[in-house]
C-alpha positions as a Markdown table, in Angstrom:
| # | Residue | x | y | z |
|---|---|---|---|---|
| 1 | Met | -0.1 | 0.3 | -0.1 |
| 2 | Thr | 1.5 | 3.9 | -0.6 |
| 3 | Gln | 2.9 | 5.8 | 1.9 |
| 4 | Thr | 0.0 | 8.0 | 2.4 |
| 5 | Pro | -0.3 | 10.9 | 5.5 |
| 6 | Glu | -0.9 | 10.4 | 9.1 |
| 7 | Leu | -2.6 | 12.9 | 11.8 |
| 8 | Glu | -3.5 | 12.8 | 15.1 |
| 9 | Leu | -7.1 | 13.9 | 16.1 |
| 10 | Thr | -10.0 | 14.6 | 18.2 |
| 11 | Ile | -12.5 | 13.1 | 17.4 |
| 12 | Gly | -16.3 | 15.0 | 17.5 |
| 13 | Pro | -19.4 | 13.8 | 16.4 |
| 14 | Pro | -20.9 | 11.6 | 14.3 |
| 15 | Ala | -22.4 | 11.7 | 11.0 |
| 16 | His | -24.1 | 9.6 | 8.5 |
| 17 | Gly | -22.5 | 7.6 | 6.6 |
| 18 | Gly | -20.3 | 5.5 | 8.7 |
| 19 | His | -17.9 | 8.3 | 10.3 |
| 20 | Cys | -17.7 | 10.9 | 12.4 |
| 21 | Val | -16.6 | 14.5 | 12.4 |
| 22 | Ala | -13.0 | 15.8 | 12.7 |
| 23 | Arg | -11.1 | 19.4 | 12.0 |
| 24 | His | -7.6 | 20.1 | 11.7 |
| 25 | Glu | -6.6 | 23.4 | 10.6 |
| 26 | Gly | -10.1 | 24.7 | 9.7 |
| 27 | Arg | -10.8 | 21.3 | 7.4 |
| 28 | Val | -13.4 | 18.7 | 8.4 |
| 29 | Ile | -11.6 | 15.2 | 8.3 |
| 30 | Phe | -14.5 | 12.1 | 7.9 |
| 31 | Val | -12.8 | 9.5 | 10.2 |
| 32 | Arg | -13.9 | 6.2 | 10.2 |
| 33 | His | -13.7 | 3.3 | 12.8 |
| 34 | Ala | -13.4 | 5.7 | 15.6 |
| 35 | Leu | -15.4 | 7.2 | 18.4 |
| 36 | Pro | -16.4 | 10.8 | 19.7 |
| 37 | Gly | -14.6 | 11.9 | 22.1 |
| 38 | Glu | -11.0 | 9.8 | 21.1 |
| 39 | Val | -7.9 | 10.9 | 20.2 |
| 40 | Val | -7.0 | 8.9 | 17.7 |
| 41 | Lys | -4.1 | 8.7 | 15.1 |
| 42 | Val | -5.2 | 8.4 | 11.1 |
| 43 | Arg | -4.7 | 7.2 | 7.8 |
| 44 | Leu | -5.8 | 9.5 | 5.4 |
| 45 | Thr | -7.8 | 8.3 | 2.4 |
| 46 | Glu | -9.2 | 11.2 | 0.2 |
| 47 | Tyr | -6.8 | 14.2 | 0.9 |
| 48 | Asp | -6.7 | 17.1 | -2.7 |
| 49 | Asp | -5.9 | 20.1 | -1.2 |
| 50 | Asp | -8.8 | 21.4 | -3.7 |
| 51 | Ala | -11.2 | 18.8 | -1.5 |
| 52 | Arg | -14.2 | 20.6 | 0.7 |
| 53 | Phe | -13.3 | 18.0 | 3.2 |
| 54 | Trp | -11.2 | 14.8 | 3.4 |
| 55 | Arg | -11.7 | 11.4 | 4.3 |
| 56 | Ala | -9.7 | 8.7 | 6.8 |
| 57 | Asp | -9.6 | 5.5 | 8.9 |
| 58 | Ala | -8.6 | 5.7 | 12.3 |
| 59 | Thr | -5.3 | 3.1 | 12.6 |
| 60 | Asp | -4.0 | 3.9 | 16.2 |
| 61 | Ile | -6.1 | 4.4 | 18.8 |
| 62 | Leu | -4.1 | 7.0 | 21.7 |
| 63 | Arg | -7.0 | 7.8 | 23.8 |
| 64 | Pro | -10.2 | 5.5 | 23.3 |
| 65 | Ser | -13.5 | 5.6 | 24.8 |
| 66 | Gly | -15.3 | 3.9 | 27.6 |
| 67 | Asp | -16.8 | 2.3 | 25.0 |
| 68 | Arg | -14.9 | 0.9 | 22.3 |
| 69 | Val | -14.9 | -3.1 | 22.2 |
| 70 | Asn | -13.0 | -5.4 | 20.1 |
| 71 | His | -14.2 | -5.4 | 16.8 |
| 72 | Pro | -16.0 | -9.2 | 16.1 |
| 73 | Trp | -14.3 | -9.6 | 12.3 |
| 74 | Pro | -9.8 | -8.6 | 12.2 |
| 75 | Leu | -10.3 | -8.0 | 8.2 |
| 76 | Ala | -12.8 | -5.0 | 9.2 |
| 77 | Asp | -10.3 | -3.6 | 12.0 |
| 78 | Ala | -9.5 | -0.9 | 11.0 |
| 79 | Val | -6.7 | -0.8 | 14.0 |
| 80 | Leu | -5.6 | -3.9 | 12.5 |
| 81 | Ala | -5.7 | -3.2 | 9.2 |
| 82 | Gly | -3.6 | -0.4 | 10.1 |
| 83 | Thr | -0.7 | -2.6 | 11.5 |
| 84 | Arg | -0.7 | -4.5 | 7.8 |
| 85 | Gly | -0.8 | -1.5 | 6.1 |
| 86 | Thr | -3.7 | -2.2 | 4.6 |
| 87 | Arg | -7.2 | -1.2 | 4.6 |
| 88 | Pro | -9.6 | -2.9 | 6.3 |
| 89 | Val | -12.9 | -4.8 | 4.2 |
| 90 | Gly | -16.1 | -2.8 | 4.5 |
| 91 | Gly | -18.6 | -3.2 | 5.8 |
| 92 | Ala | -18.7 | -3.4 | 9.1 |
| 93 | Glu | -17.7 | -0.1 | 10.0 |
| 94 | Phe | -19.3 | 0.0 | 14.0 |
| 95 | Gly | -18.0 | -3.7 | 14.8 |
| 96 | His | -15.5 | -1.2 | 17.3 |
| 97 | Met | -18.9 | -0.4 | 19.2 |
| 98 | Asp | -21.3 | -2.3 | 21.6 |
| 99 | Leu | -24.4 | -3.7 | 20.5 |
| 100 | Ala | -25.9 | -0.9 | 22.7 |
| 101 | Val | -23.5 | 2.0 | 21.9 |
| 102 | Gln | -24.4 | 0.9 | 18.1 |
| 103 | Arg | -27.6 | 1.8 | 18.0 |
| 104 | Arg | -27.5 | 5.3 | 20.4 |
| 105 | Val | -25.3 | 6.4 | 17.7 |
| 106 | Lys | -27.7 | 5.8 | 15.3 |
| 107 | Ala | -30.3 | 7.9 | 16.8 |
| 108 | Asp | -27.6 | 10.1 | 17.3 |
| 109 | Ile | -27.3 | 10.8 | 13.1 |
| 110 | Phe | -31.5 | 10.0 | 12.7 |
| 111 | Glu | -32.2 | 12.9 | 15.0 |
| 112 | Glu | -29.8 | 15.3 | 12.9 |
| 113 | Gln | -31.1 | 14.3 | 9.7 |
| 114 | Leu | -34.8 | 14.3 | 10.1 |
| 115 | Ala | -33.5 | 18.2 | 12.5 |
| 116 | Arg | -31.6 | 18.4 | 9.2 |
| 117 | Leu | -33.3 | 17.7 | 6.4 |
| 118 | Ser | -36.6 | 18.2 | 7.0 |
| 119 | Lys | -37.2 | 20.5 | 9.7 |
| 120 | Val | -39.0 | 17.9 | 12.2 |
| 121 | Glu | -37.9 | 17.1 | 15.7 |
| 122 | Arg | -38.2 | 13.9 | 17.3 |
| 123 | Ser | -36.7 | 11.6 | 20.2 |
| 124 | Val | -36.1 | 8.6 | 18.0 |
| 125 | Ser | -34.4 | 5.6 | 19.8 |
| 126 | Val | -33.6 | 1.8 | 17.8 |
| 127 | Glu | -34.8 | -1.4 | 18.1 |
| 128 | Ala | -32.7 | -4.5 | 17.7 |
| 129 | Val | -34.8 | -7.6 | 16.3 |
| 130 | Pro | -36.0 | -9.5 | 19.3 |
| 131 | Asp | -33.9 | -11.9 | 18.1 |
| 132 | Glu | -30.8 | -10.6 | 17.7 |
| 133 | Ser | -27.9 | -12.8 | 19.0 |
| 134 | Pro | -26.1 | -11.3 | 21.5 |
| 135 | Asp | -22.4 | -10.7 | 19.9 |
| 136 | Gly | -24.4 | -9.1 | 16.2 |
| 137 | Leu | -23.3 | -11.9 | 13.9 |
| 138 | Gly | -24.5 | -14.7 | 11.7 |
| 139 | Trp | -27.9 | -12.0 | 10.7 |
| 140 | Arg | -26.9 | -11.4 | 6.8 |
| 141 | Thr | -28.7 | -13.5 | 4.2 |
| 142 | Arg | -27.2 | -11.8 | 1.2 |
| 143 | Val | -23.7 | -11.4 | 0.7 |
| 144 | Gly | -21.3 | -10.1 | -2.5 |
| 145 | Phe | -17.9 | -10.7 | -2.8 |
| 146 | Ala | -15.1 | -9.6 | -5.2 |
| 147 | Val | -12.6 | -11.8 | -6.9 |
| 148 | Asp | -9.1 | -11.2 | -7.1 |
| 149 | Ser | -5.9 | -11.7 | -9.5 |
| 150 | Ser | -5.8 | -14.9 | -7.8 |
| 151 | Gly | -9.2 | -16.4 | -8.1 |
| 152 | His | -10.4 | -16.3 | -4.8 |
| 153 | Leu | -12.9 | -14.1 | -2.9 |
| 154 | Ala | -12.1 | -10.8 | -2.0 |
| 155 | Met | -13.8 | -8.1 | -0.9 |
| 156 | His | -13.2 | -3.4 | -1.3 |
| 157 | Gly | -12.1 | -1.0 | 1.6 |
| 158 | His | -14.5 | 1.4 | 1.8 |
| 159 | Arg | -14.6 | 3.5 | -1.4 |
| 160 | Ser | -11.3 | 1.5 | -3.0 |
| 161 | Thr | -10.1 | -0.7 | -5.4 |
| 162 | Glu | -8.2 | -2.3 | -3.3 |
| 163 | Leu | -9.3 | -6.1 | -2.3 |
| 164 | Val | -8.5 | -8.2 | 0.7 |
| 165 | Pro | -8.4 | -11.4 | 0.7 |
| 166 | Val | -11.3 | -12.8 | 3.1 |
| 167 | Ala | -11.7 | -16.7 | 4.5 |
| 168 | Asp | -15.2 | -15.7 | 6.0 |
| 169 | Met | -17.7 | -13.5 | 6.9 |
| 170 | Pro | -19.0 | -13.8 | 10.2 |
| 171 | Leu | -22.1 | -11.2 | 9.6 |
| 172 | Ala | -23.1 | -13.6 | 7.6 |
| 173 | Val | -25.4 | -16.4 | 8.4 |
| 174 | Pro | -24.0 | -20.1 | 9.3 |
| 175 | Ala | -25.5 | -21.8 | 5.7 |
| 176 | Ile | -23.5 | -19.2 | 4.0 |
| 177 | Asn | -20.6 | -19.9 | 5.6 |
| 178 | Gly | -21.0 | -23.3 | 5.6 |
| 179 | Leu | -20.2 | -23.1 | 1.7 |
| 180 | Gly | -16.3 | -23.0 | 2.0 |
| 181 | Leu | -16.6 | -21.0 | -0.6 |
| 182 | Trp | -13.4 | -19.5 | 0.4 |
| 183 | Asn | -12.0 | -22.4 | -0.9 |
| 184 | Val | -12.7 | -22.7 | -4.5 |
| 185 | Asp | -11.0 | -21.1 | -7.7 |
| 186 | Phe | -13.7 | -18.7 | -9.1 |
| 187 | Thr | -11.0 | -17.8 | -11.6 |
| 188 | Gly | -13.3 | -16.2 | -14.8 |
| 189 | Val | -15.9 | -14.9 | -12.3 |
| 190 | Asp | -16.4 | -11.0 | -11.5 |
| 191 | Ala | -17.7 | -11.3 | -8.0 |
| 192 | Val | -19.8 | -13.3 | -6.4 |
| 193 | Glu | -23.2 | -12.9 | -5.0 |
| 194 | Val | -24.4 | -15.6 | -2.4 |
| 195 | Ala | -27.9 | -16.0 | -0.8 |
| 196 | Ala | -29.4 | -18.2 | 1.8 |
| 197 | Gly | -33.1 | -18.8 | 1.5 |
| 198 | Ser | -35.5 | -19.2 | 4.8 |
| 199 | Gly | -37.9 | -21.6 | 3.5 |
| 200 | Glu | -36.7 | -25.2 | 1.5 |
| 201 | Gly | -33.6 | -25.9 | -0.1 |
| 202 | Glu | -29.9 | -25.2 | -0.6 |
| 203 | Pro | -28.7 | -21.6 | -1.0 |
| 204 | Leu | -27.7 | -19.7 | -4.1 |
| 205 | Val | -24.6 | -18.7 | -6.2 |
| 206 | Leu | -24.7 | -16.0 | -8.5 |
| 207 | Leu | -21.8 | -15.6 | -10.3 |
| 208 | Thr | -21.1 | -12.3 | -11.9 |
| 209 | Val | -19.6 | -13.0 | -15.9 |
| 210 | Ser | -19.3 | -10.5 | -18.6 |
| 211 | Gly | -19.7 | -11.9 | -22.0 |
| 212 | Asp | -22.2 | -13.8 | -24.3 |
| 213 | Thr | -20.5 | -17.4 | -23.7 |
| 214 | Leu | -19.4 | -19.2 | -20.3 |
| 215 | Ser | -15.8 | -20.1 | -20.4 |
| 216 | Arg | -15.9 | -24.0 | -19.9 |
| 217 | Thr | -13.7 | -22.9 | -16.7 |
| 218 | Val | -16.8 | -21.1 | -15.3 |
| 219 | Arg | -19.8 | -24.1 | -16.3 |
| 220 | Ser | -17.1 | -26.7 | -14.4 |
| 221 | Leu | -17.0 | -24.8 | -11.3 |
| 222 | Ala | -21.0 | -25.5 | -9.9 |
| 223 | Glu | -19.0 | -29.1 | -9.1 |
| 224 | Gly | -16.6 | -27.9 | -6.7 |
| 225 | Ile | -19.4 | -26.4 | -5.0 |
| 226 | Pro | -22.0 | -29.2 | -3.4 |
| 227 | Gly | -24.2 | -28.3 | -0.7 |
| 228 | Ala | -25.4 | -25.2 | -3.3 |
| 229 | Ser | -28.1 | -24.0 | -6.4 |
| 230 | Val | -25.2 | -22.0 | -8.5 |
| 231 | Ala | -26.3 | -19.6 | -12.0 |
| 232 | Ala | -24.3 | -17.4 | -14.3 |
| 233 | Trp | -25.7 | -13.8 | -14.0 |
| 234 | Asn | -24.5 | -11.1 | -17.1 |
| 235 | Pro | -25.9 | -7.1 | -16.0 |
| 236 | Glu | -24.9 | -6.8 | -19.3 |
| 237 | Ser | -27.3 | -8.7 | -20.7 |
| 238 | Gly | -29.6 | -9.0 | -18.1 |
| 239 | Ser | -29.0 | -13.1 | -19.0 |
| 240 | Leu | -29.0 | -15.2 | -16.0 |
| 241 | Gln | -28.4 | -19.3 | -16.2 |
| 242 | Arg | -28.6 | -22.2 | -14.1 |
| 243 | Leu | -25.3 | -24.4 | -13.5 |
| 244 | Gln | -26.5 | -26.5 | -10.7 |
| 245 | Gly | -30.1 | -27.0 | -9.1 |
| 246 | Arg | -32.4 | -23.7 | -8.9 |
| 247 | Thr | -32.1 | -20.0 | -10.4 |
| 248 | Trp | -33.9 | -18.7 | -7.1 |
| 249 | Val | -34.2 | -19.2 | -3.3 |
| 250 | Gln | -37.7 | -20.0 | -1.6 |
| 251 | Glu | -38.7 | -17.7 | 1.3 |
| 252 | Ile | -41.2 | -17.7 | 3.7 |
| 253 | Val | -43.3 | -15.3 | 6.0 |
| 254 | Gly | -46.0 | -16.0 | 8.2 |
| 255 | Glu | -48.4 | -18.5 | 5.8 |
| 256 | Asn | -46.6 | -16.8 | 2.3 |
| 257 | Arg | -44.1 | -18.0 | 0.3 |
| 258 | Phe | -41.9 | -16.2 | -1.7 |
| 259 | Arg | -39.8 | -17.3 | -5.2 |
| 260 | Val | -36.8 | -14.4 | -5.3 |
| 261 | Thr | -34.6 | -14.8 | -8.2 |
| 262 | Gly | -31.2 | -14.5 | -9.0 |
| 263 | Glu | -30.2 | -11.1 | -8.3 |
| 264 | Gly | -33.6 | -10.1 | -6.5 |
| 265 | Phe | -33.7 | -7.6 | -4.3 |
| 266 | Trp | -34.6 | -9.5 | -0.7 |
| 267 | Gln | -34.1 | -8.2 | 3.0 |
| 268 | Ile | -30.6 | -9.3 | 4.0 |
| 269 | His | -31.6 | -9.3 | 8.7 |
| 270 | Arg | -32.8 | -13.4 | 8.6 |
| 271 | Ser | -35.6 | -11.6 | 10.7 |
| 272 | Ala | -36.0 | -9.0 | 8.8 |
| 273 | Pro | -38.9 | -9.8 | 6.7 |
| 274 | Gln | -41.2 | -10.9 | 9.4 |
| 275 | Val | -40.0 | -8.0 | 11.5 |
| 276 | Leu | -40.8 | -5.9 | 9.0 |
| 277 | Thr | -43.7 | -6.9 | 7.8 |
| 278 | Asp | -45.6 | -6.4 | 11.4 |
| 279 | Ala | -44.5 | -2.7 | 11.4 |
| 280 | Val | -46.4 | -2.3 | 8.4 |
| 281 | Leu | -49.3 | -3.6 | 8.9 |
| 282 | Asp | -49.3 | -2.4 | 12.8 |
| 283 | Gly | -48.9 | 0.4 | 11.3 |
| 284 | Leu | -51.0 | 0.7 | 8.4 |
| 285 | Gln | -54.0 | -1.2 | 10.4 |
| 286 | Pro | -55.3 | -2.4 | 6.8 |
| 287 | Glu | -59.3 | -3.0 | 6.5 |
| 288 | Pro | -61.3 | -5.3 | 4.0 |
| 289 | Gly | -62.4 | -3.8 | 1.4 |
| 290 | Gln | -59.7 | -0.6 | 1.3 |
| 291 | Arg | -57.7 | 0.3 | -1.8 |
| 292 | Val | -54.2 | 0.0 | -1.4 |
| 293 | Ala | -51.0 | 0.9 | -3.5 |
| 294 | Asp | -48.3 | -1.1 | -2.9 |
| 295 | Leu | -44.9 | 1.0 | -4.1 |
| 296 | Tyr | -41.1 | -0.7 | -5.6 |
| 297 | Ala | -42.6 | -3.7 | -4.1 |
| 298 | Gly | -40.1 | -6.0 | -5.5 |
| 299 | Ala | -41.1 | -9.7 | -5.1 |
| 300 | Gly | -44.5 | -8.8 | -2.8 |
| 301 | Leu | -43.2 | -9.3 | 0.9 |
| 302 | Phe | -45.4 | -6.4 | 1.4 |
| 303 | Thr | -48.1 | -7.1 | -1.8 |
| 304 | Ala | -48.8 | -10.0 | 0.0 |
| 305 | Ala | -49.7 | -9.4 | 3.7 |
| 306 | Leu | -51.8 | -6.4 | 2.5 |
| 307 | Ala | -53.4 | -8.5 | 0.1 |
| 308 | Asp | -54.9 | -11.0 | 3.0 |
| 309 | Arg | -55.7 | -8.1 | 5.1 |
| 310 | Val | -58.0 | -6.1 | 3.0 |
| 311 | Gly | -59.4 | -9.8 | 1.8 |
| 312 | Glu | -61.1 | -10.0 | -2.0 |
| 313 | Ser | -63.4 | -7.1 | -1.2 |
| 314 | Gly | -60.1 | -4.7 | -1.3 |
| 315 | Met | -57.9 | -3.7 | -4.3 |
| 316 | Val | -53.9 | -3.5 | -4.0 |
| 317 | Leu | -51.6 | -2.4 | -6.7 |
| 318 | Ser | -48.2 | -3.6 | -6.5 |
| 319 | Val | -45.9 | -1.2 | -8.6 |
| 320 | Glu | -42.8 | -2.6 | -9.4 |
| 321 | Gly | -39.1 | -1.0 | -11.6 |
| 322 | Ser | -37.6 | -4.6 | -11.8 |
| 323 | Pro | -38.9 | -6.8 | -14.4 |
| 324 | Ala | -37.2 | -9.3 | -12.7 |
| 325 | Ala | -39.1 | -8.9 | -9.2 |
| 326 | Ser | -42.5 | -8.1 | -11.1 |
| 327 | Lys | -41.7 | -11.6 | -12.6 |
| 328 | Asp | -41.8 | -13.1 | -9.1 |
| 329 | Ala | -44.4 | -11.0 | -8.2 |
| 330 | Arg | -46.8 | -12.6 | -10.0 |
| 331 | Arg | -45.7 | -16.0 | -8.9 |
| 332 | Asn | -45.9 | -15.3 | -5.7 |
| 333 | Leu | -49.6 | -14.0 | -5.6 |
| 334 | His | -50.8 | -15.8 | -8.2 |
| 335 | Gly | -54.1 | -16.9 | -7.7 |
| 336 | Arg | -55.3 | -13.2 | -5.8 |
| 337 | Ala | -57.2 | -11.7 | -8.4 |
| 338 | His | -57.7 | -8.5 | -6.5 |
| 339 | Val | -53.9 | -7.9 | -6.2 |
| 340 | Asp | -52.6 | -5.9 | -10.0 |
| 341 | Ile | -48.8 | -6.5 | -10.4 |
| 342 | Val | -47.2 | -3.5 | -12.4 |
| 343 | Gln | -44.1 | -3.8 | -13.7 |
| 344 | Gly | -42.6 | 0.1 | -14.6 |
| 345 | Lys | -41.5 | 3.1 | -12.4 |
| 346 | Val | -43.8 | 4.4 | -10.1 |
| 347 | Glu | -43.9 | 8.3 | -11.6 |
| 348 | Lys | -45.4 | 6.8 | -14.6 |
| 349 | Val | -47.6 | 4.5 | -13.7 |
| 350 | Leu | -49.2 | 6.6 | -10.9 |
| 351 | Arg | -48.7 | 9.1 | -13.8 |
| 352 | Glu | -51.0 | 7.1 | -16.3 |
| 353 | Arg | -53.0 | 5.0 | -13.8 |
| 354 | Arg | -54.3 | 8.4 | -11.8 |
| 355 | Pro | -54.9 | 5.6 | -9.2 |
| 356 | His | -57.6 | 6.3 | -6.2 |
| 357 | Leu | -56.0 | 4.8 | -2.9 |
| 358 | Asp | -56.6 | 4.7 | 0.7 |
| 359 | Ala | -53.5 | 4.0 | 1.9 |
| 360 | Val | -50.0 | 3.6 | 0.1 |
| 361 | Val | -46.7 | 1.7 | 1.4 |
| 362 | Leu | -43.9 | 2.7 | -0.2 |
| 363 | Asp | -40.4 | 1.2 | 0.7 |
| 364 | Pro | -38.0 | 3.1 | -2.2 |
| 365 | Pro | -34.9 | 2.1 | -2.8 |
| 366 | Arg | -31.6 | 4.1 | -0.8 |
| 367 | Ala | -32.0 | 7.7 | -3.0 |
| 368 | Gly | -35.4 | 7.7 | -2.2 |
| 369 | Thr | -38.4 | 8.3 | -3.4 |
| 370 | Gly | -38.4 | 12.3 | -5.0 |
| 371 | Arg | -40.8 | 15.3 | -5.4 |
| 372 | Glu | -42.6 | 13.4 | -8.5 |
| 373 | Val | -43.8 | 10.3 | -6.3 |
| 374 | Val | -44.8 | 12.0 | -3.2 |
| 375 | Arg | -46.9 | 14.7 | -5.1 |
| 376 | Ala | -49.0 | 11.6 | -7.3 |
| 377 | Ile | -49.2 | 10.0 | -4.2 |
| 378 | Thr | -50.9 | 12.7 | -2.5 |
| 379 | Gly | -52.9 | 13.0 | -5.0 |
| 380 | Ala | -54.4 | 9.8 | -4.8 |
| 381 | Gly | -56.5 | 10.6 | -2.4 |
| 382 | Ala | -54.6 | 8.3 | 0.5 |
| 383 | Lys | -55.0 | 9.4 | 4.0 |
| 384 | Cys | -52.5 | 7.3 | 5.4 |
| 385 | Val | -48.2 | 6.0 | 3.6 |
| 386 | Leu | -46.4 | 4.1 | 5.9 |
| 387 | Tyr | -42.5 | 4.5 | 4.5 |
| 388 | Val | -40.3 | 2.2 | 4.8 |
| 389 | Ser | -36.3 | 3.6 | 4.8 |
| 390 | Cys | -33.2 | 2.1 | 3.9 |
| 391 | Asp | -31.1 | 5.8 | 4.4 |
| 392 | Pro | -32.3 | 8.1 | 7.1 |
| 393 | Ala | -30.9 | 11.5 | 4.5 |
| 394 | Ser | -33.6 | 10.5 | 1.9 |
| 395 | Phe | -35.8 | 9.5 | 4.4 |
| 396 | Ala | -35.8 | 13.2 | 5.9 |
| 397 | Arg | -35.6 | 14.8 | 2.0 |
| 398 | Asp | -39.2 | 12.7 | 1.1 |
| 399 | Val | -41.2 | 13.9 | 4.2 |
| 400 | Ser | -40.0 | 17.9 | 3.4 |
| 401 | Tyr | -41.9 | 17.2 | 0.3 |
| 402 | Phe | -44.4 | 15.6 | 2.1 |
| 403 | Ala | -45.3 | 18.4 | 3.9 |
| 404 | Asp | -44.5 | 21.0 | 1.1 |
| 405 | Ala | -48.0 | 18.9 | 0.6 |
| 406 | Gly | -49.7 | 19.5 | 3.1 |
| 407 | Trp | -48.5 | 16.3 | 5.3 |
| 408 | Ser | -47.0 | 15.5 | 8.6 |
| 409 | Leu | -45.0 | 12.8 | 10.2 |
| 410 | Asp | -47.3 | 10.9 | 12.8 |
| 411 | Thr | -45.2 | 7.3 | 13.7 |
| 412 | Leu | -41.8 | 6.5 | 13.6 |
| 413 | Arg | -39.7 | 3.1 | 14.4 |
| 414 | Val | -36.3 | 2.5 | 13.6 |
| 415 | Phe | -35.0 | -0.6 | 13.3 |
| 416 | Asp | -31.5 | -2.4 | 13.9 |
| 417 | Leu | -31.4 | -4.2 | 11.1 |
| 418 | Tyr | -28.2 | -3.9 | 10.1 |
| 419 | Pro | -26.2 | -4.9 | 13.3 |
| 420 | His | -21.8 | -3.2 | 13.0 |
| 421 | Thr | -22.6 | -1.2 | 10.4 |
| 422 | His | -23.9 | 2.2 | 10.1 |
| 423 | His | -27.2 | 1.1 | 8.5 |
| 424 | Met | -30.3 | 1.2 | 10.3 |
| 425 | Glu | -33.8 | 1.2 | 8.9 |
| 426 | Ser | -37.1 | 2.9 | 9.7 |
| 427 | Val | -41.2 | 2.4 | 9.5 |
| 428 | Ala | -43.1 | 5.7 | 9.5 |
| 429 | Val | -46.4 | 6.9 | 9.0 |
| 430 | Leu | -47.3 | 9.9 | 7.1 |
| 431 | Arg | -51.0 | 11.5 | 7.4 |
| 432 | Pro | -52.8 | 15.1 | 5.6 |
| 433 | His | -53.1 | 17.6 | 8.5 |
| 434 | Thr | -57.0 | 16.4 | 8.4 |
| 435 | Ala | -56.9 | 13.1 | 8.4 |
| 436 | Ala | -57.3 | 10.8 | 10.7 |
| 437 | Pro | -55.8 | 7.8 | 11.3 |
| 438 | Val | -56.4 | 5.1 | 9.4 |
| 439 | Gly | -58.4 | 1.9 | 10.3 |
| 440 | Arg | -58.8 | 3.4 | 14.2 |
């Protein structure tokens, strides 16, 4: 690793994105792997002279916080990485904090984003998942890896092209670690994704490849991965080829079963689908006969639960932009005549169909939904929006758009569905100022 400048800094408050704020000679530096109040030595990772701010990793803790603990994953430990002269792998940037401290820091960050971007002052507490393991490990049911020049699995450092070979993934569920993929030669593969479903069947190993044809080497890889389905995916053409087993995993949530194909989206914490479904139904309180939309619906997780609640006398409009996810939703919800599954951009579907709705469930990607979608939702007659978000910044921005339309934030819950990372998931209810609670 090329020698980079080092500084000694006193660490300030946490900031959204997995950093804390520090200052050096008037310049803001976003520092990862530190805690407020600590004095640390950092290695600068981005430090152009004309940049508005710099970035750094803490590599030596000169005066530690009492909240600091030993990191559960050595490859993600910035201090150990500093002694190796490498960067820590990304994906566990809060591992140096006790789990209770992680949740307190996340709550502070959420409150700050909400106040700054939407002008809403709200006390936030971050809820642990009821069956979370005491060490916060073993929860990821989806994991992605790069492949290094030797053909072995690796991971990137944060905002880095540098690859660090990996031989375990402590955040992953045992079914993924048990495949022993670290011992497989993935030469000819660009990246590897692994998904372990909660239903019947083995994990799916998805090989990301480029080019129109698969090499003989890639085709033979499946033989070296017993106990897993294996498929090859070309993101440029969108083609998905079965090499062994099947190209999908099965998920079970309550009485509903879901098929999730290939690279299709699904909540990655093993308990998240049930936790979020319960929170959505509790917040929305859908009743028989109501007309509800599930926007950015994916494979139909919330659509199925909503369909069960509104019954055949009601209607659920399920909208998803991904053709593959929408195809899965059609399979998963086959036979439910009161569910209308539409593949397309949410704003376009709402603009063209102009549905009249009683309530809306909104679960957009990390970038949020934006002013155009908010305008379409608030014009559809709904008296309640249930907003599921994985990013406090985009959520707070969208709350401000709802406020411009005469809506306000009602209830808010935040869940720690990503232990040892800075990520969190929120479930919020928004209502027009004159609306009474739906179903109450």
